C-alpha positions in Angstrom: -6.9 -129.2 -59.8 -9.0 -132.2 -60.5 -12.1 -132.0 -62.6 -15.3 -131.2 -60.7 -13.7 -129.6 -57.6 -13.8 -126.0 -56.6 -16.5 -123.4 -57.3 -18.0 -122.9 -60.7 -16.3 -120.3 -63.0 -19.3 -117.9 -62.7 -19.4 -118.1 -58.9 -16.3 -115.9 -58.4 -16.9 -112.5 -60.1 -13.2 -112.0 -60.6 -13.1 -115.2 -62.8 -16.5 -114.6 -64.5 -15.1 -114.0 -68.0 -17.7 -114.7 -70.6 -17.4 -114.5 -74.4 -18.3 -111.0 -75.6 -20.0 -112.3 -78.7 -22.0 -115.4 -77.6 -21.9 -115.0 -73.9 -20.6 -118.5 -73.5 -18.3 -120.0 -70.8 -15.9 -121.7 -73.3 -12.2 -121.3 -73.5 -11.5 -117.6 -73.9 -8.9 -116.1 -76.2 -7.6 -112.6 -75.8 -8.6 -110.7 -79.0 -7.1 -107.5 -80.2 -8.6 -104.5 -78.4 -8.9 -106.2 -75.0 -11.9 -108.3 -76.0 -12.3 -111.9 -74.6 -13.8 -114.1 -77.2 -14.3 -117.9 -77.0 -12.5 -120.2 -79.5 -15.6 -120.6 -81.7 -16.1 -116.8 -82.1 -12.4 -115.9 -82.3 -11.3 -118.2 -85.2 -13.9 -117.0 -87.8 -13.2 -113.4 -86.8 -9.4 -113.8 -87.3 -10.2 -114.8 -90.9 -12.4 -111.9 -91.7 -11.2 -108.8 -89.7 -9.5 -108.1 -86.3 -11.8 -107.4 -83.4 -11.7 -103.7 -82.3 -13.9 -102.0 -79.7 -16.7 -99.8 -81.0 -15.0 -96.6 -79.9 -12.1 -97.3 -82.3 -14.5 -98.2 -85.2 -16.0 -94.7 -85.4 -13.6 -92.2 -86.8 -13.2 -89.0 -84.6 -13.9 -86.7 -87.5 -17.5 -88.0 -87.7 -18.1 -87.1 -84.1 -16.8 -83.6 -84.7 -19.1 -83.1 -87.6 -22.2 -83.2 -85.3 -20.7 -81.4 -82.3 -22.3 -78.2 -80.9 -19.1 -76.2 -81.6 -19.7 -76.4 -85.4 -21.6 -73.5 -87.0 -25.2 -74.3 -87.8 -25.2 -72.4 -91.2 -22.2 -71.8 -93.3 -22.3 -68.4 -95.1 -20.1 -67.6 -98.0 -17.2 -65.2 -97.1 -17.6 -61.5 -98.0 -14.3 -61.4 -100.0 -14.6 -59.5 -103.4 
């Protein structure tokens, strides 16, 4: 395909892949966790830490601490 022919990348919603960090239309690289980051955002992130979705960043034990199933008041046991 020659340069300048065909629809713009954002015209087709199936090909509309933008960077998750800067929302740019640059060359996207598949990051760990299924994120699509452009080359400018991916390379600095590889040096610091791998990209993971927000759901994997929060540990599950933190969510269980504030759940409704947890007792509101913890009383000491009646053991002698």
